[in-house]
N, C-alpha and C positions, 0 to 999 in steps of 0.2 A: 422445503421441508423445515420442520421445527423440531429441535432437540431440547430436552430438559437437562441442564447441567447445573447441579447444586442449587436447584430452585430457580434458575434463570432460564428463560426461554430464548434459545439462539436460533434465529431464522437463517437459512442458507439455501443457495441454489447450487446445482452441480451439473456438469456436462462430461460425457465420455466415461471410459473405463480404463483401468490400469493403475499404476502407482499413483498415489494421491498427491496433488498439488493444491495447497491451501493458500489463498491470496487474501490479504487483509487490506481494506481500504483506509483512507485517511479520515480525519475528523470532520464532522459536519455534513457528511454525505452518507451513502449506504453502499451495499455491495455492487450496485449497478455500474459505478464508475470504474472500479478495477476490473470487473467482469468484462466490460466493453473493451478496455485497453488490452487485456490479456487474450481474450477470444479473437481479437483482430489479428494477432500475430503468433499465437501459440502454434508450434509445429504439430503436424498430424503424427504424433509419436505414441499414441495410446496412453494418455494421461487422464486420470479422473480429476477434473478441475473443480474445486469446491470454493465457493465464495460466501462466507458468512457475513451477516450484518453484525458489526461490533456493538457491544452493549450500549443501550440508550440511543441507538441510531437504527434507521430502517424499521424492521419489525422485531428486533431483539429487545428484550427488557433489560433492566439493570437493578433488580431488587437486591438489596443488601450489599451492593458493591460500593465501596467507599474509597477506592484508590486504584491506581493503575496496577499496583501489585495484585489486587483482587482480580483485575481483568486478566492478567497473565495466568493466574491460577485457573480461572474459568477457561481460558483458551487451551491450557494443558488438558483439562477434563474433556473439552470438545474434541481435541485431536485423539485422545485415548479412545473415545467412543467411536470415532470416525473410522479408524482402520487399525489393523493388527500389525502394522508396519510403520516405520518412520515416514514422515511426509516431507515433500519439498515445500518450503515455507517462504512465501514472498510477502513483503509489506511495502506499501507506499506511504510516505510521510509519517503520520501518527501510527499507521499500521506497521511501519518499519521499526518504530520505537518499541512497540509491543513484541514484534517478531524477535528483536534482539534480546529482549528479556526472556522470552520463552526458550530461545536457543541456548542462552547462558544457563538457565535454570534446569532445563530438561533436554540436554543434547541427545538423549536417547530417543526422543520423539522426532528429531529433525534430521532429515537425510541431506538437506542442502538449504542454504539461506540466501535469499535475494533481498537486498535493501535498496529501494528506489526513492531518491530524494528524501533520505532519512531525516526525520525530526529527532533532535537530541535531548539531552538532559536540560539544556537551557539554550536560549537564542544565541547564536554565534555571530560571526562576521558575515554580513550579507551584502550583495551588490545592490545598487539602485535598480528599481523596476525599469527596464529598458526594452522597448518594443523592438523585436527583430523583424517582424513583417506585419504590415497592416494593409489588407486588401480593402478596396473601397466598398465592396459589397458584403463584407463579412457580417456586418450587423443586420443585414437583410434577413438572416435566419433567426433573429432573436426578437422577442417582445421588448419594448422599451425598458421595462423594469429589470430585464435580464442582462442588459448591456453593461452596467457598471461592474457586476460580479465577474462577467467574462473578461472585461478589460483588466480587472485586478488580478485575475488568476493566470491569464494567458499572455505570453509574449509573442506567440505566433498566431496571428488573428486572420484566419481564412474562413471561407464558408464551411469547409470541412471541420475545422476545430470548433467553430460556432455550433454546428449541428451536434457534435460530440458533447459539448457543454450543455446544450439545451435538452438533449435526449437522455443523457446518462449521468450528468452531475446535478443539474437543477432539481430533478424529482426527489432525490434523497435529502436535499436541504430542507424539505418541508416535513420530514419525519424524524426530527431530532428532539429528544427529551432534554431540554436545556438544563433543567434542574438536576437531572441525573449526571450529565456531563460536568456540571459545575462541582458536584460532589466528588466524582471520580478524579477530576483534574486537580482538585485541592490536595490530593495525595499523589502528586505527580511522579516522584522518584521511584525507580525500580532498580534492582540489582542487574546491571547490564553485563558485567564480566566480559568474557570472550567466547568464541566458538571457532573450532579448528576444522570444521567440515567444509565442503565446497561452498564458496561464498561468492556472491556478486554484489558489488557496490556501485551504484549509478547515481550521478548527480548532474544537474543542469548548471552550466556555467552562468546562466542568467537568472538563476533561482533567487528571487528577492525575498522568499519566505524563510528558507533554511540555509541558503547559500550552498557552497560546495567545499569549503575548506574543512569543515567538520567531518564531512564524508571521507575525505582523503585521510584524515586523522584516524579513521577506524582501522586502517591497515594493520596497526600494531596488535589489535585484538583479534584479527582474523588472518592467520598465517597462510591460509589457502584461498585468498580472495583475488578476484579480478576487479580492478577499479577502472571506471570509465567516467570522465568528466566531459559531458557532451555540450559542445558549443551550440549556440543558437537554440537553446532550450531553457525553459524555466521550471517552475514547480510542477507544471502540467506536462512534463517531459514525455510521459507515456502516451499522450495524445498528440504532442507537437512533433515528435521524432519517432513514429512507430517503427520505421524501418530499422533504426539503430537499436531501439528497445527490443525488437524481435530477434535481431541477430545476437545480441547479448544474452537474451533469454534462452535461445537455443543452445548456445555454447555452455551456459550454466547447467541446463538440463542434462546435456551430454556428460559433463564432468561429474555431476551428482550420480548419474546412472552407472558410470564406470567405477565409482568409488565403492559400490556395493556388489 
């Protein structure tokens, strides 16, 4: 479906009914990546799962948006239109950065906050890109031109993770408005503040994109947070360790529901 929020067209897909869960994808892809990751593990607990394309990605536009602060304002408007109750808010990578901004600015809209491999204000300390598993036949699932991107993103390289990359990550990379993202990212900083609702912070020990140290440092801003640093996982943690991601997601959902 497509929603108009302050002159910007926001495309989203949704599944199920019940209290809303809004999941925000990372930069350079579209909703299909986080949708695939969450739908593979989300418990059957009666949630309305909503996956928007972020501005300038997928089928969402970015007219008149000049900063990440503008994107946070847009997301607040989207959530207000979406439901008459606070939402569970999950973000992966860049999506987690925006989710932190929204929760800090409008905690009244957020029932619980999940930050997965969160991107921060600036690049912090990151480990070297270290492959955890490389199956001989993993690349058989990929076209030759897809293999470098897969190798750069994943540290667990199996046929399963290759299919997830091919089917749910790659398609969104072709639908990016590069000029719009350059404009928005030029105004990178947003007011992050803190959030004291039920929070989940998850990072990959092998994440060579954003690392894990900065994620651990978020505990001070989130007094009701569970923190998990997952070994043998990188920035693609949601695909590489779905069983761990699913267990943490269920625990967070239960905590958020009990808090209201």
